[in-house]
C-alpha positions as a Python dict, from the first residue, in 0.01 Angstrom:
ca = {
    (1, 'M'): (0, 0, 0),
    (2, 'K'): (-147, -265, 229),
    (3, 'V'): (13, -608, 226),
    (4, 'I'): (-42, -937, 406),
    (5, 'L'): (278, -1084, 550),
    (6, 'K'): (341, -1446, 454),
    (7, 'Q'): (644, -1478, 684),
    (8, 'N'): (771, -1304, 995),
    (9, 'V'): (951, -980, 905),
    (10, 'P'): (1140, -835, 1205),
    (11, 'S'): (1075, -470, 1123),
    (12, 'L'): (707, -513, 1027),
    (13, 'G'): (528, -794, 1204),
    (14, 'K'): (438, -1161, 1216),
    (15, 'A'): (304, -1390, 948),
    (16, 'G'): (-61, -1316, 883),
    (17, 'D'): (-49, -949, 980),
    (18, 'L'): (-204, -687, 754),
    (19, 'V'): (37, -393, 741),
    (20, 'K'): (66, -70, 548),
    (21, 'V'): (404, -6, 383),
    (22, 'N'): (548, 221, 117),
    (23, 'D'): (469, 116, -239),
    (24, 'G'): (834, 77, -339),
    (25, 'Y'): (919, -132, -34),
    (26, 'A'): (633, -369, -111),
    (27, 'R'): (695, -394, -488),
    (28, 'N'): (1073, -411, -476),
    (29, 'L'): (1141, -619, -167),
    (30, 'L'): (849, -784, 10),
    (31, 'I'): (650, -922, -284),
    (32, 'P'): (944, -1043, -501),
    (33, 'K'): (1103, -1226, -206),
    (34, 'G'): (773, -1394, -121),
    (35, 'L'): (751, -1228, 219),
    (36, 'A'): (414, -1063, 148),
    (37, 'I'): (124, -1041, -95),
    (38, 'E'): (-82, -740, -191),
    (39, 'A'): (-394, -704, 25),
    (40, 'D'): (-685, -696, -218),
    (41, 'D'): (-1022, -866, -163),
    (42, 'K'): (-925, -1182, -352),
    (43, 'N'): (-595, -1224, -166),
    (44, 'I'): (-752, -1153, 173),
    (45, 'K'): (-1009, -1431, 122),
    (46, 'A'): (-745, -1674, -4),
    (47, 'F'): (-515, -1584, 282),
    (48, 'E'): (-783, -1645, 546),
    (49, 'F'): (-808, -1997, 406),
    (50, 'E'): (-427, -2042, 415),
    (51, 'K'): (-373, -1866, 747),
    (52, 'K'): (-402, -2181, 959),
    (53, 'N'): (-133, -2358, 755),
    (54, 'I'): (103, -2062, 771),
    (55, 'L'): (60, -2021, 1146),
    (56, 'Q'): (116, -2395, 1202),
    (57, 'K'): (430, -2380, 987),
    (58, 'A'): (561, -2080, 1183),
    (59, 'Q'): (487, -2254, 1512),
    (60, 'K'): (660, -2572, 1397),
    (61, 'E'): (962, -2369, 1281),
    (62, 'K'): (982, -2193, 1618),
    (63, 'A'): (958, -2525, 1805),
    (64, 'G'): (1239, -2667, 1593),
    (65, 'A'): (1447, -2356, 1659),
    (66, 'Q'): (1389, -2387, 2035),
    (67, 'D'): (1506, -2749, 2023),
    (68, 'L'): (1815, -2645, 1826),
    (69, 'A'): (1878, -2361, 2073),
    (70, 'A'): (1871, -2608, 2363),
    (71, 'R'): (2125, -2831, 2189),
    (72, 'L'): (2345, -2536, 2090),
    (73, 'G'): (2343, -2404, 2446),
    (74, 'Q'): (2547, -2706, 2552),
    (75, 'V'): (2809, -2670, 2278),
    (76, 'T'): (3162, -2552, 2350),
    (77, 'L'): (3381, -2477, 2048),
    (78, 'T'): (3758, -2474, 2066),
    (79, 'L'): (3953, -2290, 1799),
    (80, 'S'): (4332, -2277, 1787),
    (81, 'R'): (4515, -1978, 1644),
    (82, 'K'): (4877, -1877, 1602),
    (83, 'V'): (4988, -1656, 1887),
    (84, 'G'): (5230, -1365, 1890),
    (85, 'D'): (5375, -1164, 2175),
    (86, 'Q'): (5153, -1082, 2473),
    (87, 'H'): (4919, -1372, 2384),
    (88, 'K'): (4753, -1184, 2098),
    (89, 'I'): (4641, -1392, 1804),
    (90, 'F'): (4725, -1310, 1444),
    (91, 'G'): (4407, -1177, 1284),
    (92, 'S'): (4080, -1242, 1459),
    (93, 'V'): (3815, -1510, 1498),
    (94, 'T'): (3533, -1428, 1255),
    (95, 'S'): (3177, -1548, 1224),
    (96, 'K'): (3289, -1755, 922),
    (97, 'D'): (3534, -1944, 1148),
    (98, 'I'): (3257, -2009, 1399),
    (99, 'E'): (3021, -2123, 1119),
    (100, 'V'): (3278, -2374, 991),
    (101, 'A'): (3341, -2508, 1343),
    (102, 'L'): (2966, -2551, 1404),
    (103, 'Q'): (2923, -2730, 1072),
    (104, 'E'): (3200, -2971, 1169),
    (105, 'K'): (2998, -3052, 1482),
    (106, 'G'): (2687, -3117, 1269),
    (107, 'F'): (2494, -2791, 1314),
    (108, 'D'): (2365, -2613, 1003),
    (109, 'I'): (2404, -2250, 1112),
    (110, 'D'): (2447, -1963, 867),
    (111, 'R'): (2709, -1702, 961),
    (112, 'K'): (2444, -1430, 938),
    (113, 'M'): (2282, -1584, 1247),
    (114, 'I'): (2601, -1543, 1451),
    (115, 'V'): (2609, -1218, 1646),
    (116, 'H'): (2923, -1104, 1824),
    (117, 'N'): (2970, -737, 1892),
    (118, 'E'): (3336, -742, 1984),
    (119, 'Q'): (3617, -871, 1766),
    (120, 'I'): (3787, -1173, 1913),
    (121, 'K'): (4159, -1097, 1897),
    (122, 'S'): (4293, -1261, 2211),
    (123, 'L'): (4308, -1599, 2380),
    (124, 'G'): (4041, -1695, 2628),
    (125, 'E'): (3680, -1798, 2666),
    (126, 'F'): (3404, -1599, 2497),
    (127, 'K'): (3027, -1623, 2470),
    (128, 'V'): (2885, -1590, 2119),
    (129, 'K'): (2516, -1522, 2060),
    (130, 'I'): (2330, -1706, 1784),
    (131, 'K'): (1994, -1573, 1671),
    (132, 'L'): (1798, -1858, 1510),
    (133, 'V'): (1454, -1706, 1440),
    (134, 'T'): (1264, -1410, 1578),
    (135, 'G'): (1238, -1455, 1953),
    (136, 'V'): (1468, -1759, 1971),
    (137, 'D'): (1836, -1710, 2042),
    (138, 'T'): (2107, -1889, 2237),
    (139, 'E'): (2470, -1856, 2340),
    (140, 'I'): (2760, -2090, 2279),
    (141, 'K'): (3095, -2097, 2452),
    (142, 'L'): (3401, -2034, 2239),
    (143, 'N'): (3751, -2117, 2364),
    (144, 'V'): (4038, -1965, 2170),
    (145, 'I'): (4365, -2141, 2243),
    (146, 'G'): (4717, -2077, 2121),
    (147, 'E'): (4890, -2307, 1882),
    (148, 'E'): (5266, -2337, 1898),
}
């Protein structure tokens, strides 16, 4: 089935692309979520008319994300955790903890945007990657300190 993407989909393409996908993927995921529309003659003509607006919206969203990335790049979070022997913290610092700390600083970041490959289970300074939109990501500094 051929579909026209209404939004950027990381595994398929950018908004406005005409792509061929499996029927079930289109009917069960892309179309119900509003990510794509079926590519028939009527929709292709309507989409050509709407294409400018969608591309402007995507460009504006990317510009906003780049501005947010610049502001986030200067942020340093400090989280305090209870410490046991050998300076190991109880539990670990999760993406939910980082999300809450960012929201306290006034940034509206979803925890699904926070990417950290290693579990943070010790004291120290770490870099945490935040992926805002496709092609725009940044890193923040995270200090984990012991609380006594």
